[in-house]
C-alpha positions as CSV (number, residue, x, y, z in Angstrom):
1,M,-0.2,9.0,-12.4
2,R,-1.1,5.5,-11.2
3,F,-0.4,2.2,-12.3
4,L,-3.9,0.2,-13.3
5,G,-3.4,-3.2,-14.6
6,G,-0.2,-2.7,-16.4
7,F,-0.7,1.4,-18.0
8,W,-0.2,4.0,-15.9
9,A,-3.1,6.7,-15.7
10,D,-3.7,9.8,-14.2
11,L,-7.4,9.5,-13.0
12,P,-8.8,10.1,-10.0
13,L,-10.2,7.8,-8.0
14,A,-12.9,10.1,-6.1
15,P,-14.9,13.1,-7.2
16,Q,-13.1,16.3,-6.8
17,P,-14.7,19.0,-4.4
18,G,-17.7,20.3,-6.6
19,Q,-17.7,18.2,-8.7
20,G,-21.3,16.2,-7.6
21,P,-24.4,16.8,-8.1
22,P,-26.7,20.1,-8.1
23,E,-27.3,21.4,-4.5
24,G,-31.4,21.1,-5.9
25,V,-30.9,17.3,-7.5
26,L,-29.3,16.2,-3.5
27,V,-32.3,17.6,-2.0
28,H,-35.1,16.9,-4.5
29,G,-34.1,14.3,-6.7
30,E,-36.0,11.1,-6.0
31,G,-35.2,7.5,-6.5
32,R,-37.5,4.3,-7.3
33,V,-35.6,0.6,-7.1
34,E,-36.9,-2.7,-7.2
35,V,-35.8,-6.0,-7.0
36,F,-37.2,-9.3,-7.8
37,A,-36.5,-12.8,-6.6
38,L,-37.4,-16.2,-7.8
39,G,-36.8,-19.8,-5.8
40,R,-34.7,-22.5,-7.3
41,D,-37.3,-24.2,-8.2
42,R,-38.9,-21.3,-9.9
43,A,-41.8,-21.3,-7.8
44,Q,-41.1,-18.3,-5.1
45,K,-41.5,-15.5,-6.6
46,S,-40.5,-11.5,-4.8
47,T,-40.6,-8.8,-5.2
48,V,-39.3,-5.5,-3.2
49,Q,-39.9,-1.7,-4.1
50,V,-37.5,1.0,-2.5
51,W,-38.8,4.8,-2.8
52,F,-36.1,7.2,-2.1
53,N,-36.1,10.8,-1.5
54,G,-33.1,12.9,-1.8
55,D,-30.1,11.4,-4.8
56,M,-29.4,7.4,-4.2
57,G,-26.0,8.4,-5.1
58,Y,-24.9,10.5,-1.9
59,N,-27.9,11.7,0.6
60,C,-29.6,8.2,1.0
61,T,-26.2,6.3,0.3
62,S,-24.8,8.0,3.9
63,K,-27.9,7.0,5.6
64,M,-27.9,3.8,4.9
65,L,-24.2,2.7,6.0
66,A,-25.5,4.5,8.6
67,E,-28.0,3.5,10.1
68,A,-26.7,-0.4,9.0
69,A,-23.9,0.5,11.4
70,L,-26.0,1.3,14.1
71,C,-28.0,-2.1,13.2
72,L,-24.5,-4.1,13.6
73,A,-23.3,-2.2,17.2
74,D,-27.4,-3.2,18.5
75,P,-26.9,-7.1,19.3
76,S,-31.3,-7.1,19.1
77,C,-30.5,-6.3,15.3
78,H,-28.6,-9.6,14.8
79,S,-31.2,-12.3,12.7
80,R,-28.3,-14.7,13.7
81,P,-28.7,-16.9,9.5
82,G,-25.9,-19.3,9.9
83,G,-23.0,-19.1,6.8
84,G,-20.1,-17.4,6.3
85,M,-19.8,-13.8,4.3
86,L,-23.4,-12.4,4.4
87,T,-25.5,-9.9,2.6
88,P,-26.4,-6.8,5.1
89,A,-30.2,-8.5,4.6
90,S,-28.9,-11.8,6.1
91,A,-27.1,-10.2,8.4
92,M,-29.7,-7.7,9.9
93,G,-33.0,-9.1,8.6
94,H,-36.5,-7.7,9.4
95,H,-34.0,-5.5,11.8
96,L,-32.5,-3.4,8.7
97,V,-35.3,-2.5,7.2
98,E,-37.2,-0.7,9.8
99,R,-34.6,1.4,11.3
100,L,-34.2,2.3,7.1
101,Q,-37.9,3.1,7.3
102,Q,-38.0,5.2,9.8
103,A,-35.1,7.3,8.7
104,E,-36.5,10.1,6.7
105,G,-36.1,9.5,3.2
106,G,-36.5,6.1,2.3
107,T,-39.9,3.9,2.2
108,F,-39.4,-0.5,1.5
109,M,-42.9,-2.4,0.1
110,G,-41.8,-6.2,0.2
111,F,-44.6,-8.6,-1.9
112,E,-44.2,-12.2,-2.0
113,G,-45.7,-14.5,-4.6
């Protein structure tokens, strides 16, 4: 039992062993994510498309996490932006994208305009 927001609940916080996706989905799954961004004046537009081979929730997430950790450990990967809290893209920039493209299973394509 756990106390959550004033209520006792018997909810597991993570999947139990064997509750994940089937092996075929982990190996043969695929996905695509498209991100659209507008500048403050709405004149500058950017689009990024990312394709993944393998299950995005398990295999690809762990690969992205590992590559980000390796990039953070490598001083040449830091893009040295100013500011406080940073996103992975603002902290590591194109270095992280290059690492992710070299890692098995991911393709990143960016478009501006």
